[in-house]
LUMSELO-161999 format. One line per field, with one value per residue (C-alpha): z, y, x; residue in three letters; residue number from 1. Coordinates in steps of 0.02 Angstrom, whole numbers, plus 50000, padded with zeros to 5 digits. Layout:
N
up = c(Z / ...);
north = c(Y / ...);
east = c(X / ...);
r = c(ALA / ...);
k = c(NUM / ...);
***
This chain:
502
up = c(50208 / 50334 / 50225 / 50182 / 50366 / 50377 / 50240 / 50327 / 50495 / 50420 / 50305 / 50295 / 50272 / 50410 / 50375 / 50265 / 50300 / 50460 / 50585 / 50528 / 50649 / 50653 / 50706 / 50744 / 50634 / 50789 / 50689 / 50548 / 50682 / 50753 / 50601 / 50527 / 50695 / 50688 / 50752 / 50630 / 50608 / 50478 / 50437 / 50384 / 50242 / 50177 / 50309 / 50244 / 50169 / 49979 / 50045 / 49997 / 50075 / 49893 / 49988 / 50109 / 49958 / 49850 / 49997 / 50055 / 49871 / 49823 / 50012 / 50001 / 49812 / 49880 / 50026 / 49869 / 49717 / 49648 / 49594 / 49454 / 49464 / 49452 / 49324 / 49319 / 49235 / 49331 / 49341 / 49529 / 49691 / 49640 / 49532 / 49709 / 49797 / 49689 / 49658 / 49858 / 49895 / 49768 / 49846 / 50006 / 49967 / 49841 / 49683 / 49511 / 49469 / 49289 / 49285 / 49154 / 49153 / 48990 / 48925 / 49012 / 49176 / 49292 / 49287 / 49494 / 49476 / 49363 / 49468 / 49604 / 49556 / 49489 / 49651 / 49733 / 49615 / 49470 / 49294 / 49208 / 49025 / 48959 / 48840 / 48776 / 48803 / 48920 / 49061 / 48941 / 48827 / 48960 / 49006 / 48833 / 48841 / 49012 / 48942 / 48812 / 48921 / 49054 / 48920 / 48845 / 49019 / 49106 / 49248 / 49370 / 49348 / 49514 / 49480 / 49562 / 49623 / 49574 / 49680 / 49859 / 49918 / 49861 / 49938 / 50106 / 50105 / 50106 / 50215 / 50358 / 50356 / 50425 / 50582 / 50621 / 50618 / 50719 / 50863 / 50859 / 50881 / 50985 / 50865 / 50921 / 50740 / 50627 / 50460 / 50345 / 50171 / 50074 / 49898 / 49750 / 49604 / 49562 / 49728 / 49815 / 49958 / 50000 / 49943 / 50122 / 50228 / 50193 / 50193 / 50376 / 50474 / 50406 / 50478 / 50635 / 50663 / 50541 / 50617 / 50526 / 50369 / 50230 / 50100 / 49932 / 49839 / 49661 / 49524 / 49467 / 49285 / 49342 / 49439 / 49378 / 49543 / 49561 / 49383 / 49413 / 49569 / 49487 / 49354 / 49466 / 49327 / 49302 / 49181 / 49051 / 49066 / 48899 / 48959 / 49120 / 49220 / 49237 / 49369 / 49526 / 49406 / 49561 / 49546 / 49352 / 49304 / 49161 / 49254 / 49444 / 49474 / 49480 / 49627 / 49706 / 49628 / 49710 / 49859 / 49864 / 49790 / 49950 / 50105 / 50048 / 50110 / 49949 / 49836 / 49837 / 49693 / 49702 / 49584 / 49545 / 49647 / 49806 / 49794 / 49764 / 49939 / 50039 / 49998 / 50068 / 50227 / 50250 / 50233 / 50354 / 50475 / 50470 / 50346 / 50231 / 50048 / 49997 / 49794 / 49707 / 49749 / 49925 / 49974 / 49885 / 50058 / 50139 / 49999 / 50017 / 50190 / 50190 / 50045 / 50143 / 50294 / 50207 / 50106 / 50236 / 50381 / 50503 / 50689 / 50824 / 50712 / 50736 / 50551 / 50474 / 50310 / 50234 / 50193 / 50043 / 49981 / 49951 / 49788 / 49718 / 49589 / 49637 / 49479 / 49537 / 49652 / 49560 / 49470 / 49638 / 49745 / 49583 / 49611 / 49780 / 49807 / 49685 / 49791 / 49967 / 49891 / 49898 / 49757 / 49615 / 49438 / 49297 / 49125 / 49113 / 48955 / 49005 / 48873 / 48773 / 48799 / 48910 / 49099 / 49101 / 49167 / 49308 / 49336 / 49341 / 49466 / 49592 / 49611 / 49603 / 49656 / 49790 / 49948 / 49863 / 49871 / 49665 / 49625 / 49448 / 49298 / 49121 / 49005 / 48832 / 48693 / 48604 / 48461 / 48467 / 48574 / 48716 / 48809 / 48901 / 49063 / 49165 / 49329 / 49489 / 49680 / 49824 / 49872 / 49886 / 49889 / 49759 / 49842 / 49862 / 49698 / 49611 / 49725 / 49654 / 49475 / 49491 / 49560 / 49411 / 49292 / 49391 / 49345 / 49157 / 49148 / 49061 / 49188 / 49167 / 49322 / 49267 / 49427 / 49365 / 49204 / 49153 / 48995 / 49077 / 49243 / 49137 / 48988 / 48962 / 49136 / 49085 / 48901 / 48818 / 48662 / 48623 / 48486 / 48316 / 48192 / 48043 / 48086 / 47981 / 48029 / 48177 / 48272 / 48463 / 48534 / 48698 / 48709 / 48823 / 48742 / 48837 / 48929 / 48840 / 48695 / 48517 / 48561 / 48510 / 48335 / 48294 / 48284 / 48182 / 48051 / 48039 / 48021 / 47896 / 47815 / 47803 / 47913 / 47983 / 48203 / 48234 / 48431 / 48535 / 48725 / 48817 / 49024 / 49107 / 49277 / 49318 / 49259 / 49142 / 49009 / 48962 / 48917 / 48769 / 48664 / 48494 / 48363 / 48194 / 48045 / 47966 / 47761 / 47695 / 47695 / 47795 / 47965 / 47928 / 47867 / 48016 / 48154 / 48068 / 48095 / 48280 / 48307 / 48235 / 48321 / 48490 / 48589 / 48680 / 48639 / 48665 / 48551 / 48649 / 48522 / 48598 / 48768 / 48813 / 48880 / 48719 / 48630 / 48749 / 48751 / 48608);
north = c(48712 / 48574 / 48482 / 48628 / 48669 / 48504 / 48522 / 48683 / 48619 / 48476 / 48586 / 48543 / 48730 / 48736 / 48607 / 48750 / 48920 / 49024 / 49072 / 49277 / 49421 / 49492 / 49685 / 49856 / 50007 / 50112 / 50299 / 50252 / 50196 / 50354 / 50437 / 50328 / 50327 / 50122 / 50002 / 49928 / 49754 / 49696 / 49530 / 49523 / 49381 / 49487 / 49405 / 49223 / 49153 / 49189 / 49352 / 49309 / 49186 / 49091 / 48973 / 48904 / 48839 / 48780 / 48689 / 48608 / 48547 / 48467 / 48404 / 48321 / 48250 / 48154 / 48070 / 47979 / 47961 / 47971 / 48129 / 48152 / 48336 / 48506 / 48617 / 48809 / 48960 / 49116 / 49280 / 49298 / 49226 / 49066 / 49050 / 49039 / 48962 / 48803 / 48816 / 48823 / 48703 / 48565 / 48600 / 48585 / 48411 / 48348 / 48342 / 48440 / 48589 / 48687 / 48861 / 48947 / 49132 / 49255 / 49330 / 49492 / 49452 / 49560 / 49472 / 49508 / 49385 / 49258 / 49245 / 49243 / 49063 / 48994 / 49027 / 48912 / 48784 / 48762 / 48742 / 48912 / 48934 / 49101 / 49109 / 49222 / 49413 / 49378 / 49250 / 49178 / 49122 / 49066 / 48957 / 48884 / 48826 / 48738 / 48649 / 48590 / 48550 / 48480 / 48327 / 48323 / 48283 / 48213 / 48339 / 48364 / 48574 / 48648 / 48778 / 48957 / 48961 / 48837 / 48711 / 48630 / 48600 / 48757 / 48875 / 48756 / 48824 / 48990 / 48980 / 48939 / 49121 / 49161 / 49009 / 49141 / 49290 / 49218 / 49151 / 49310 / 49431 / 49295 / 49355 / 49547 / 49621 / 49677 / 49647 / 49568 / 49665 / 49530 / 49560 / 49470 / 49412 / 49223 / 49215 / 49078 / 49184 / 49276 / 49099 / 48991 / 49151 / 49171 / 48990 / 48987 / 49142 / 49107 / 48940 / 48987 / 49189 / 49226 / 49406 / 49455 / 49548 / 49478 / 49615 / 49595 / 49739 / 49736 / 49863 / 49955 / 49872 / 49713 / 49672 / 49499 / 49430 / 49589 / 49555 / 49385 / 49405 / 49560 / 49448 / 49286 / 49206 / 49197 / 49373 / 49343 / 49514 / 49568 / 49672 / 49684 / 49805 / 49752 / 49887 / 49775 / 49586 / 49486 / 49505 / 49532 / 49382 / 49365 / 49244 / 49173 / 49016 / 48910 / 48851 / 49004 / 49081 / 48991 / 48993 / 49189 / 49188 / 49118 / 49184 / 49359 / 49499 / 49621 / 49663 / 49854 / 49916 / 50053 / 50145 / 50145 / 50304 / 50223 / 50073 / 50174 / 50271 / 50118 / 50073 / 50220 / 50187 / 50019 / 50074 / 50209 / 50075 / 49931 / 49991 / 49848 / 49907 / 49787 / 49747 / 49843 / 49684 / 49672 / 49837 / 49820 / 49773 / 49915 / 50026 / 49949 / 49984 / 50156 / 50192 / 50092 / 50180 / 50354 / 50345 / 50249 / 50367 / 50221 / 50226 / 50143 / 49976 / 49847 / 49822 / 49695 / 49711 / 49572 / 49615 / 49479 / 49496 / 49587 / 49561 / 49732 / 49795 / 49939 / 50000 / 50028 / 50137 / 50278 / 50283 / 50237 / 50395 / 50502 / 50426 / 50422 / 50614 / 50626 / 50424 / 50525 / 50698 / 50798 / 50826 / 50895 / 50925 / 51061 / 51115 / 51299 / 51428 / 51630 / 51744 / 51765 / 51949 / 52028 / 52002 / 51905 / 51738 / 51859 / 51920 / 51755 / 51691 / 51820 / 51846 / 51651 / 51561 / 51679 / 51564 / 51396 / 51243 / 51217 / 51028 / 51078 / 51202 / 51194 / 51330 / 51317 / 51448 / 51392 / 51533 / 51761 / 51743 / 51612 / 51481 / 51336 / 51296 / 51117 / 51153 / 51038 / 51093 / 51046 / 51036 / 50901 / 50802 / 50834 / 50985 / 51074 / 51048 / 51119 / 51265 / 51294 / 51275 / 51366 / 51510 / 51524 / 51493 / 51659 / 51748 / 51704 / 51551 / 51413 / 51297 / 51074 / 50971 / 50840 / 50753 / 50579 / 50587 / 50419 / 50507 / 50675 / 50583 / 50442 / 50549 / 50724 / 50777 / 50706 / 50764 / 50907 / 51013 / 51052 / 51076 / 51048 / 51156 / 51031 / 50875 / 50841 / 50718 / 50642 / 50514 / 50483 / 50296 / 50228 / 50060 / 49919 / 49877 / 49714 / 49750 / 49657 / 49681 / 49713 / 49749 / 49926 / 49864 / 49749 / 49881 / 49999 / 49865 / 49770 / 49955 / 50000 / 50160 / 50150 / 50308 / 50420 / 50435 / 50612 / 50600 / 50444 / 50448 / 50285 / 50305 / 50121 / 50107 / 49933 / 49822 / 49683 / 49801 / 50004 / 50132 / 50188 / 50364 / 50372 / 50482 / 50435 / 50545 / 50462 / 50484 / 50506 / 50337 / 50235 / 50241 / 50046 / 49994 / 50065 / 49967 / 49834 / 49809 / 49881 / 49745 / 49627 / 49668 / 49596 / 49739 / 49841 / 50002 / 50136 / 50295 / 50448 / 50575 / 50659 / 50665 / 50851 / 50825 / 50802 / 50915 / 51067 / 51020 / 50909);
east = c(49131 / 49185 / 49270 / 49363 / 49386 / 49466 / 49586 / 49659 / 49669 / 49761 / 49861 / 50051 / 50134 / 50205 / 50339 / 50402 / 50326 / 50309 / 50164 / 50171 / 50144 / 49974 / 50072 / 49929 / 50021 / 49991 / 50029 / 49880 / 49777 / 49768 / 49761 / 49614 / 49519 / 49511 / 49616 / 49728 / 49815 / 49947 / 49973 / 50123 / 50144 / 50270 / 50405 / 50375 / 50525 / 50503 / 50409 / 50232 / 50085 / 50091 / 50212 / 50076 / 49955 / 50102 / 50197 / 50040 / 49972 / 50157 / 50161 / 50011 / 50037 / 50198 / 50101 / 49980 / 50062 / 50245 / 50296 / 50451 / 50421 / 50322 / 50270 / 50187 / 50170 / 50201 / 50285 / 50291 / 50253 / 50181 / 50350 / 50460 / 50332 / 50337 / 50523 / 50555 / 50404 / 50491 / 50662 / 50622 / 50546 / 50667 / 50603 / 50622 / 50516 / 50496 / 50440 / 50384 / 50383 / 50357 / 50496 / 50472 / 50495 / 50620 / 50765 / 50753 / 50615 / 50697 / 50859 / 50743 / 50668 / 50837 / 50912 / 50787 / 50860 / 50713 / 50721 / 50665 / 50587 / 50561 / 50430 / 50295 / 50264 / 50132 / 50051 / 49942 / 50061 / 50167 / 50024 / 49990 / 50176 / 50179 / 50037 / 50139 / 50278 / 50195 / 50145 / 50288 / 50389 / 50279 / 50258 / 50131 / 50048 / 50020 / 49879 / 49892 / 49753 / 49599 / 49647 / 49581 / 49733 / 49793 / 49646 / 49653 / 49858 / 49797 / 49662 / 49792 / 49808 / 49643 / 49668 / 49824 / 49721 / 49560 / 49702 / 49813 / 49668 / 49545 / 49415 / 49399 / 49410 / 49262 / 49342 / 49454 / 49533 / 49596 / 49684 / 49592 / 49689 / 49644 / 49551 / 49637 / 49678 / 49516 / 49393 / 49529 / 49499 / 49321 / 49277 / 49352 / 49287 / 49136 / 49107 / 49189 / 49159 / 49040 / 49015 / 49170 / 49141 / 49271 / 49293 / 49410 / 49512 / 49557 / 49608 / 49494 / 49562 / 49602 / 49434 / 49371 / 49306 / 49205 / 49127 / 49082 / 48994 / 48895 / 48846 / 48835 / 48951 / 49126 / 49190 / 49321 / 49406 / 49465 / 49628 / 49687 / 49787 / 49971 / 50018 / 49971 / 50049 / 50018 / 49843 / 49823 / 49716 / 49573 / 49453 / 49443 / 49455 / 49282 / 49311 / 49386 / 49223 / 49105 / 49177 / 49188 / 48982 / 48937 / 49064 / 49108 / 49046 / 49073 / 49218 / 49298 / 49418 / 49563 / 49655 / 49825 / 49869 / 49780 / 49870 / 50031 / 49985 / 49954 / 50131 / 50195 / 50056 / 50128 / 50306 / 50270 / 50212 / 50321 / 50498 / 50456 / 50417 / 50270 / 50232 / 50091 / 49970 / 50041 / 49984 / 49810 / 49716 / 49780 / 49725 / 49550 / 49550 / 49588 / 49454 / 49319 / 49357 / 49355 / 49200 / 49114 / 49165 / 49186 / 49270 / 49316 / 49311 / 49471 / 49510 / 49638 / 49740 / 49857 / 50038 / 50023 / 50191 / 50335 / 50446 / 50452 / 50581 / 50655 / 50629 / 50445 / 50510 / 50523 / 50343 / 50262 / 50348 / 50277 / 50103 / 50106 / 50061 / 49910 / 49864 / 49868 / 49770 / 49924 / 49959 / 49815 / 49841 / 49785 / 49755 / 49747 / 49736 / 49804 / 49828 / 49976 / 50047 / 50159 / 50181 / 49991 / 50102 / 50179 / 49996 / 49938 / 50081 / 50068 / 49861 / 49827 / 49959 / 50053 / 50055 / 50037 / 50142 / 50190 / 50235 / 50265 / 50220 / 50268 / 50209 / 50186 / 50138 / 49998 / 49988 / 49966 / 49817 / 49842 / 49954 / 49943 / 49992 / 50019 / 50010 / 50041 / 50007 / 49995 / 49799 / 49697 / 49546 / 49392 / 49306 / 49481 / 49510 / 49339 / 49380 / 49548 / 49447 / 49313 / 49424 / 49512 / 49390 / 49304 / 49449 / 49447 / 49574 / 49475 / 49529 / 49528 / 49549 / 49684 / 49705 / 49629 / 49678 / 49800 / 49880 / 49920 / 49999 / 50091 / 50139 / 50133 / 50225 / 50382 / 50366 / 50465 / 50414 / 50230 / 50103 / 50165 / 50098 / 50170 / 50089 / 49936 / 49807 / 49890 / 49824 / 49876 / 49895 / 49970 / 50032 / 50068 / 50248 / 50317 / 50462 / 50593 / 50737 / 50675 / 50476 / 50481 / 50604 / 50493 / 50326 / 50426 / 50484 / 50303 / 50219 / 50358 / 50360 / 50156 / 50114 / 50249 / 50263 / 50260 / 50263 / 50337 / 50367 / 50422 / 50454 / 50535 / 50415 / 50519 / 50361 / 50340 / 50261 / 50312 / 50195 / 50228 / 50132 / 50155 / 50074 / 50051 / 50013 / 49866 / 49862 / 49666 / 49569 / 49710 / 49600 / 49555 / 49707 / 49807 / 49673 / 49702 / 49878 / 49867 / 49741 / 49895 / 50012 / 49934 / 49992 / 49865 / 49815 / 49696 / 49672 / 49690 / 49670 / 49515 / 49604 / 49601 / 49802 / 49836 / 49725 / 49792 / 49979 / 50022);
r = c(MET / GLN / GLU / MET / ILE / ARG / LYS / ILE / LEU / THR / SER / ARG / VAL / TYR / GLU / ALA / ALA / ILE / GLU / THR / PRO / LEU / GLU / GLU / ALA / THR / ASP / LEU / SER / LEU / LYS / LEU / LYS / ASN / ARG / ILE / LEU / LEU / LYS / ARG / GLU / ASP / LEU / GLN / PRO / VAL / PHE / SER / PHE / LYS / ILE / ARG / GLY / ALA / TYR / ASN / LYS / ILE / ALA / HIS / LEU / CYS / GLU / THR / GLU / PRO / VAL / SER / GLY / VAL / ILE / CYS / ALA / SER / ALA / GLY / ASN / HIS / ALA / GLN / GLY / VAL / ALA / PHE / SER / ALA / LYS / LYS / LEU / GLY / ILE / LYS / ALA / LEU / ILE / VAL / MET / PRO / ALA / THR / THR / PRO / GLN / ILE / LYS / VAL / GLU / ALA / VAL / LYS / SER / LEU / GLY / ALA / GLU / VAL / VAL / LEU / TYR / GLY / ASP / ASN / TYR / SER / GLU / ALA / ALA / ASP / HIS / CYS / ALA / LEU / LEU / GLN / GLN / GLN / ARG / ALA / LEU / THR / PHE / ILE / HIS / PRO / PHE / ASP / ASP / GLU / LEU / ILE / ILE / ALA / GLY / GLN / GLY / THR / VAL / ALA / ASP / GLU / ILE / LEU / ARG / GLN / SER / ALA / GLY / LYS / ILE / ASP / ALA / ILE / PHE / VAL / PRO / VAL / GLY / GLY / GLY / GLY / LEU / ILE / ALA / GLY / ILE / ALA / THR / TYR / PHE / LYS / ALA / LEU / ALA / PRO / GLN / ILE / ARG / ILE / ILE / GLY / VAL / GLU / PRO / LEU / ASP / SER / ASP / ALA / MET / TYR / GLN / SER / LEU / GLU / ALA / ASP / LYS / ARG / ILE / ASN / LEU / GLU / THR / VAL / GLY / ILE / PHE / ALA / ASP / GLY / VAL / ALA / VAL / ARG / GLN / VAL / GLY / LYS / LYS / THR / PHE / ASP / LEU / CYS / ARG / LYS / HIS / VAL / ASP / GLU / ILE / VAL / ARG / VAL / SER / THR / ASP / GLU / ILE / CYS / SER / ALA / ILE / LYS / SER / VAL / TYR / GLN / ALA / THR / ARG / SER / ILE / VAL / GLU / PRO / ALA / GLY / ALA / LEU / SER / MET / ALA / GLY / LEU / LYS / GLN / TYR / VAL / LYS / GLU / ARG / LYS / ILE / SER / GLY / GLN / THR / LEU / VAL / THR / ILE / ASN / SER / GLY / ALA / ASN / MET / ASN / PHE / GLU / ARG / LEU / ARG / TYR / VAL / SER / GLU / ARG / THR / GLN / VAL / GLY / GLU / GLY / LEU / GLU / SER / LEU / PHE / ALA / VAL / THR / ILE / PRO / GLU / LYS / PRO / GLY / ALA / LEU / ARG / HIS / PHE / CYS / SER / SER / LEU / LEU / ASN / GLY / THR / SER / ILE / THR / GLU / PHE / SER / TYR / ARG / LEU / ALA / ASP / ARG / GLU / LYS / ALA / HIS / LEU / PHE / LEU / GLY / ILE / SER / ILE / GLY / GLY / GLU / GLU / ALA / ARG / ARG / GLU / PHE / ALA / ALA / ARG / LEU / ASN / ASN / GLU / GLY / TYR / ALA / THR / ILE / ASP / MET / THR / THR / ASN / GLU / LEU / ALA / LYS / THR / HIS / LEU / ARG / TYR / MET / VAL / GLY / GLY / ARG / SER / SER / THR / ALA / THR / ARG / GLU / ARG / LEU / PHE / ARG / PHE / TRP / PHE / PRO / GLU / ARG / ALA / GLY / ALA / LEU / THR / ARG / PHE / LEU / ALA / ASP / MET / GLY / THR / ASN / TRP / ASN / ILE / SER / LEU / PHE / HIS / TYR / ARG / ASN / GLN / GLY / GLY / GLU / PHE / GLY / ARG / VAL / LEU / ILE / GLY / LEU / GLU / LEU / PRO / GLN / GLY / ASP / GLU / ASP / GLU / LEU / LEU / GLN / PHE / LEU / ASP / ARG / THR / GLY / TYR / ARG / TYR / LEU / GLU / GLN / THR / ASP / ASP / PRO / ALA / TYR / GLN / LEU / PHE / LEU);
k = c(1 / 2 / 3 / 4 / 5 / 6 / 7 / 8 / 9 / 10 / 11 / 12 / 13 / 14 / 15 / 16 / 17 / 18 / 19 / 20 / 21 / 22 / 23 / 24 / 25 / 26 / 27 / 28 / 29 / 30 / 31 / 32 / 33 / 34 / 35 / 36 / 37 / 38 / 39 / 40 / 41 / 42 / 43 / 44 / 45 / 46 / 47 / 48 / 49 / 50 / 51 / 52 / 53 / 54 / 55 / 56 / 57 / 58 / 59 / 60 / 61 / 62 / 63 / 64 / 65 / 66 / 67 / 68 / 69 / 70 / 71 / 72 / 73 / 74 / 75 / 76 / 77 / 78 / 79 / 80 / 81 / 82 / 83 / 84 / 85 / 86 / 87 / 88 / 89 / 90 / 91 / 92 / 93 / 94 / 95 / 96 / 97 / 98 / 99 / 100 / 101 / 102 / 103 / 104 / 105 / 106 / 107 / 108 / 109 / 110 / 111 / 112 / 113 / 114 / 115 / 116 / 117 / 118 / 119 / 120 / 121 / 122 / 123 / 124 / 125 / 126 / 127 / 128 / 129 / 130 / 131 / 132 / 133 / 134 / 135 / 136 / 137 / 138 / 139 / 140 / 141 / 142 / 143 / 144 / 145 / 146 / 147 / 148 / 149 / 150 / 151 / 152 / 153 / 154 / 155 / 156 / 157 / 158 / 159 / 160 / 161 / 162 / 163 / 164 / 165 / 166 / 167 / 168 / 169 / 170 / 171 / 172 / 173 / 174 / 175 / 176 / 177 / 178 / 179 / 180 / 181 / 182 / 183 / 184 / 185 / 186 / 187 / 188 / 189 / 190 / 191 / 192 / 193 / 194 / 195 / 196 / 197 / 198 / 199 / 200 / 201 / 202 / 203 / 204 / 205 / 206 / 207 / 208 / 209 / 210 / 211 / 212 / 213 / 214 / 215 / 216 / 217 / 218 / 219 / 220 / 221 / 222 / 223 / 224 / 225 / 226 / 227 / 228 / 229 / 230 / 231 / 232 / 233 / 234 / 235 / 236 / 237 / 238 / 239 / 240 / 241 / 242 / 243 / 244 / 245 / 246 / 247 / 248 / 249 / 250 / 251 / 252 / 253 / 254 / 255 / 256 / 257 / 258 / 259 / 260 / 261 / 262 / 263 / 264 / 265 / 266 / 267 / 268 / 269 / 270 / 271 / 272 / 273 / 274 / 275 / 276 / 277 / 278 / 279 / 280 / 281 / 282 / 283 / 284 / 285 / 286 / 287 / 288 / 289 / 290 / 291 / 292 / 293 / 294 / 295 / 296 / 297 / 298 / 299 / 300 / 301 / 302 / 303 / 304 / 305 / 306 / 307 / 308 / 309 / 310 / 311 / 312 / 313 / 314 / 315 / 316 / 317 / 318 / 319 / 320 / 321 / 322 / 323 / 324 / 325 / 326 / 327 / 328 / 329 / 330 / 331 / 332 / 333 / 334 / 335 / 336 / 337 / 338 / 339 / 340 / 341 / 342 / 343 / 344 / 345 / 346 / 347 / 348 / 349 / 350 / 351 / 352 / 353 / 354 / 355 / 356 / 357 / 358 / 359 / 360 / 361 / 362 / 363 / 364 / 365 / 366 / 367 / 368 / 369 / 370 / 371 / 372 / 373 / 374 / 375 / 376 / 377 / 378 / 379 / 380 / 381 / 382 / 383 / 384 / 385 / 386 / 387 / 388 / 389 / 390 / 391 / 392 / 393 / 394 / 395 / 396 / 397 / 398 / 399 / 400 / 401 / 402 / 403 / 404 / 405 / 406 / 407 / 408 / 409 / 410 / 411 / 412 / 413 / 414 / 415 / 416 / 417 / 418 / 419 / 420 / 421 / 422 / 423 / 424 / 425 / 426 / 427 / 428 / 429 / 430 / 431 / 432 / 433 / 434 / 435 / 436 / 437 / 438 / 439 / 440 / 441 / 442 / 443 / 444 / 445 / 446 / 447 / 448 / 449 / 450 / 451 / 452 / 453 / 454 / 455 / 456 / 457 / 458 / 459 / 460 / 461 / 462 / 463 / 464 / 465 / 466 / 467 / 468 / 469 / 470 / 471 / 472 / 473 / 474 / 475 / 476 / 477 / 478 / 479 / 480 / 481 / 482 / 483 / 484 / 485 / 486 / 487 / 488 / 489 / 490 / 491 / 492 / 493 / 494 / 495 / 496 / 497 / 498 / 499 / 500 / 501 / 502);
***
């Protein structure tokens, strides 16, 4: 521990990075009944804390050995940190990025003077190509998190927080991806102010550190969620895991809707729009306060990055309503007869603020409603659903149903009487030209597409919903084909949103 503290205190980050302010979110503090402080790492020259570790690593390398150039694989903030640091130190930088990387991020790295190579559909493929190029060009690899000098550079955030707060804080919420930031912060605080709780925050669908600490060994996730792409790692680092196991108090996990709500909270407090990973610690703080019923404490959250694609704001705004508990979604079955819809609205929705209302005839006996209303919280939702059920309307709460929120509410049409033996799948397609064409060409004419929905969400992967008519006996062949595509997929044939509406 003492050696890491020495490396943090002798870090060279301030040759490139700035000491960012620790600001109070006054309105949010009043709302949450705790003093909420925001560490503004979104104000760094590359809008992310990643510049700290990258510069510290490269600067120390240049002290001890001749460095002809550096290389890394990254689709986001680490890439910009390495590119900025290399330019500052006058050396070459080669950044390998997935071909799915949004153009705004590619141009940002190029503008810093780095050479960019686009390769593969995901980070893993880019990283493999990076390793090949490193050997071919004799470049020095800069790891995004599992390196002591990287960890020490990120740990300077802790030194600033301790000085700026005079140690008068109760807990710090830290976003967790590979673990570099939280490893540095936790090591520093447990050495100098061990009474302060260090709480990591991960997305529910990208929780490698949580699972690793639970298992007491590093876990390699089969799949990772890509909404908070800045923390989407399959496996945390060996060094970072060892430090977190010793010094981190706990990890909390949050949903996509909670992250979207946190982006709004940060915007209202700072007028800054942070990326999903940048709002992760705020999402964890809000959940923690709500569930633990904490009040009167001083809590720190880290705005870790603000490299947000503008196109994602629409999706974030739509999901925020649910994330804040301001919108609830229901599937309701009503009788199919004259006046039934009018009676339902006048007797059960009178005075209720409606956010969405879709109606579709199912058969001559019944019809289905997809309903969004402005009520929030599990208790209010349960009471509303119970009220409808008591009135004879079969009701399903869809507020947490991903198929409904991602696809159903944007689709037109309804159930098809002619689609036979239909199977429904959700896919995560890389956002690159030709991805869909390649999928369809590989599939050939074996199976008929009976349903298709795609909606751009401004990320590196698009969410696609496909229905396929499957002849008897083709089940194994279809699953083998889907596995060969290499795209992440999930069958949703039994999902109630599909069964009722599609």
